N, C-alpha and C positions, 0 to 999 in steps of 0.2 A: 579353508576360512569360514570364519563366522559369518553369517548375514549381517549387513549393515542396516541400521534404523529399525522399524518395527518390524517384528518376525511375520512372515506371511509367504504366500506360494510365489508372490511377483518381488520379493526384497532381493536386489541385487547382490553379489557378494563382490567384495573388495577387487576392484580392476575392472569391472564389467561396466558398459555404459549406463551412464545414471546414479553410479552406486555415491558419489559424491554428493549430488543435489539431493538425493532419496535421506542421507544421512544428516544434511543439513535441515530439511524439511523436518525431520523427527525431532532434531534438536529444540524445536521453538517453544514446546511449554518451559523446558528450564532455561531459555533464553529470558522469556517473560517474567517467569519468577525472579531471575537475577536483577531487571531491570527493577521490578518491585521491591525487592530486599536491599540491593546493594547501591541501585542509582537513585531510587526515589528521594532520599536525602539532598543529595547534589542538585538534583534537577530543581527541586522546591528551593533550596538556597539561591540558584541563578535566576529562578523567577521571581523571588523577593527582591533582588538586586535590580534587576531589569525592571519590575513593575515600580520601584521607587524613583525611576527616570520618568516614569509618565509617558511612554511613545503616545503619539496621535495617530499613527496609522502603522501599517506592518507591510511590508515585502519580503515576499519569499524567493530563493532563487534554489532551482535543482535541475538534474538532468535525469533522464530515463526512469527507472524505479522510483528514485527519490523524489522525481516530480510530481509522482501519483502520492507519495506521502505529504509534501508541500500542498497539494491540492486538497488533502484531507485536512491538514492544519488550518487551510484558508477557511474551510467550512466550520472549524472549530472555534476560530479567532472571531468571526462575522456572528457564529451564531450565540456563542456563550459571553463573549466581550463585548459585541456592538462595536469593535473596531473596524473600519474600513481596511481592506486588506486586498493586496494585489499580486499576481505572478510577474517576475521581473523578466526583460529581454536582456539578456547578458549583453548582448551585441552591441546594445547601444553605447557601453562603455568600452568593451574590448575591442571592438571592430571600428565603431565612429567616433570614438573618444570624447562622447557626451560627459559633462560635468553635472550632474544631479545636485540639488539640492536637497540634503536629507536631513536638516537638522531636527531631532527629536522623532525620528523614523528607528523603528525596530526593522533591522534586515535579519533575515533569518535564512542560512543557507544549508540546505541539507544534502549531506554526500556520504555514501557508504566508506567510500574509500578516502575523501578528502584530499585526492590527488589531481583532479582535472583543473589543469591550468587557468581555464577563464572563470572557475567556480572560486578560485584564490584571488585572483585578478581583481572580479566585480566585487568581490567582499572588501579587499584592501581599498579599492577605489571608494566604496560606500562609508568606510569607516573615516578615508580622509574628508568625505564630503560631511561630516558630521553624524552619520547614523550610529545607531548602537547595534553592535553586530554580534549575532550569535551563530557557532558552527554547530551543526548535529552531524556528528561522523562515530565512524567504529573505529578511527584511528587517532588519537589524542596526539601523536605525534605528526602529522599530516600538514601538508603545508596550509590547509585551509582550516585547521585548527590554531596554527601559529598566528595567522593574519587578523582572527576574528578576536574581539575583545573578550566575549564568553565562548564556553564549549561545554556541549553535553555528551558524555562518552556512551555509546550505545551499549558496550558491555556483551555483544554479541559473540565474542571471540571470532577467529580466522575463518572467514567465508572463502572457500576455494572454488566452487563451482562458478560458473559466469553467471547464471541465473540466480538472480537475488531470491532470497527465501528469507530466512531468520533476521538479516538485517532490516528488512522491509518491515516486519512485525515489529520488531524493536524500535524502528522509527516512529511507526503509528503510536506505539505506548508511551515512548519519551516525549513525543509532542503531546500526546493528550495530559501526561502528567505536568507537562510545564505550562499549559493553556491553563489547568486546575490551579497552579501555583500562582499563575498571575491575576486569577481571579479570588485568589484568598484574600487579599485585604478589603474586598468591596464585599464579598460574601462567604465567609468562613465554614458557614455550614453546607452551602452548595459545593464549596473544594473539597471539604472533608468526606462529604457523599461520593463526589467522584472518584475520589483514591480508594475508598471503600469498595466500591464495586468495580474497580479493576482487580481485587484480589483475586477474584473469581475465573480470572481468565487460565493461568496456567493448567489447571484441572479441566476447563471446558475444552482448551485446545487440546489437550491429551486425549480427551474422547471423541474429539472430531477426526484427529489424525488417527486414531485407532479404526475407523470404518473404511479402511482401504479397499474392501470388496466392492463396496457402492460405488466408489469413484472408478474403479477397474470397469465395471458394468458400464457405466456412463461412457467411457472412454471409446466404446465399440462403436458408437454412433457417431463419432468423428474422424474414426480412421481414413476414411477416403474424401473428408470434406474437402472442397475446393476454396471456400470461403466461410467465415462465420462472423456474427454480429453479436455484440455483447452489449448490454445497457443497465441502465440504474436510473435512479435519483437521488438527490440529497448525498448522505454519507457514503450510500452504496456506490456513487458514480466514481470515486477514486478506484474503488474495486475492480469495477468494470475495466477501468484503462489497464490497471495492473494485470489483470486476466489477460485481456488482448494481448500485451507485451509477451508475457510468459508464452502464451500460444504460439506466437509469431518467431520468438527466438529459439524456442526448443524444437518446435515441430515446422517451422517455415510454411504455417497456414496464414493466409492473409486473414487477421482478424481485425475488425473494425469496432470501434467502442464509442457509444453515443449516449449523452444523454438521453432519457427518455422523452425529454420534450424535443429536443433536436431531431430526433429519430422521426417524429410526426412530420416535421418540417420537410420531407423529402425522401430521406433515405429509406424510409417504410416500402418504398415502390420496389425496392429490389429484393425485398422479402416475400417468398412462396412458400409453398408447402415441402420443398427440398431444403430450405435454406436454414441450417441450425442456427437457432439464437438463444444466447444464455442470458437470463435476466436474472440481476443481484436485488433481492427483496427485502429490503430491510424491514423489520419490525419495527413500525413508527411512521412519522411522518412521511419521510422519504417513499417507504413500500406505499403509502396510501396516494400518493402524488402520482406513483408508477401504475397505479389499477387502470386507468384510460388505455396505456398502452399496451398492457396486457392482455386488455380486452381486443384492441386491435389486431393485436399478433395473434391471438387465439380466431378471430374473425378471417385471417388470411391462412388459417390452418398451418400456422409456420410450425416447423419442429422446435418448441418450445423447453427448454430446459431450466428450472428456475432452483436459484439457491437462495433458501430462506426459509419463512414458518412454512410447516407442514402442510397446511391448508393451501396456500398458493401452490407448492408440489404437488398435489393432488389432484389441482386443476390443469395441470401443465402437462407436455408429453411424458415428463419425468424431472427429476430432479434430487436436489439433496437437501435434507431438512436439518436445519440447523436449531440447537436447542433455543427454547423461546421463553420468555419472561425473566431470564437471567442478566442480562446486560441493558444499560441503557443503550439508546440509539447511536451515540456517539462513540459508542467503544466496540460494537458489532462487526465494523469492517477488520478487526485483528480476526475474527472467527470467519467470517466470509471469505478470506482469501484462501485459507488453509486447502479445501477442498478443490479448489481452482489452481493452486500450485502443484496440488497431487494430479489433478486432470491433466494439466500441461505434460507433466512427467509421463502418465500413462500413454499419452497420444503419441509423445515422441518416440516412446519404446516401441509401440505398436507400428509406427512407419519406420521402424529401424534406424532412428536416427540416436545420436548420443546426447541427452540433455545437457551435460557436464561440460560441453566443450563446443556450442553451437558455431558454426562456420562464419568466418570473418570478424568474430568479435574477440575484445579485450576486456580483462577485468577492468581495468582503469581505463576510461576513453579519456586520450587527449585532445579535447577540443578547445580551441581558442578563440 
């Protein structure tokens, strides 16, 4: 059988452990191109319709990987639009029966499958409470898409591996384009520049994914790791949380994700010269804010691996250098997660696990 995904010595063959996740990871440049070419017009139209409603506040609802995409959207909305934005606690309505007052509030629910009952129920409750509701899913026929007033289709194609890869980066890009669309009425030039900047993503993603041997070498550091810490700040923080989740669900390593600021408020005490730390260093203000944390980690002689600019990688124990000067800071998370997805895959395979089917997990989580 032909190898699946990018050719290389570690590419699994059909039916081997991890072959589905490998192939879906490799699809991401094409998925990003599809969102830009086929999805962008509908995203822009939806953004215009919602902007005309002039929401005064934004609430984001999600679970798991999609929760990290929602956190990314929170940064976008607060930084680019200046709107107050929060992450919802869905159990306040689904378990406690609270009746929120959501008139003129935009509620965005992000879910790859759109099938979790609590996501659909909380979105229905928000709409009944007067909110403008938007579902962002990879399934336009899902219960979530049906109950929301507006819907964005991720166009990622069927995702069969339990760990989400291509749907996550599709979520990031769709949310980025949506926020650019919301901004268009107030600042057309900035919105146009934001959309233009995204055109470089598919080719850059292909270049990053093509460097599998570098990731394979990094994976050797973590084969016997008992715990890991992943840290970042700003737009990179959702990447850190998603990377930690990927490592936990594929290779079962306890991986703790912290904002760099929070890491200094206590958890730094558990870091020593044998504790692996991955730092996601965004090129921009988030990376600048993380610099004191990197200095402290180096001072503690941590096994520090950096995903980010080449100079930061050179100052660490090891790392993966990302293309510099090509993307605005707000778009870099789409690239940052790619080597970390591949790292999770490589570590799982090295630990004799099957990343396609982590134990005790289901693709659609039936939370209520």
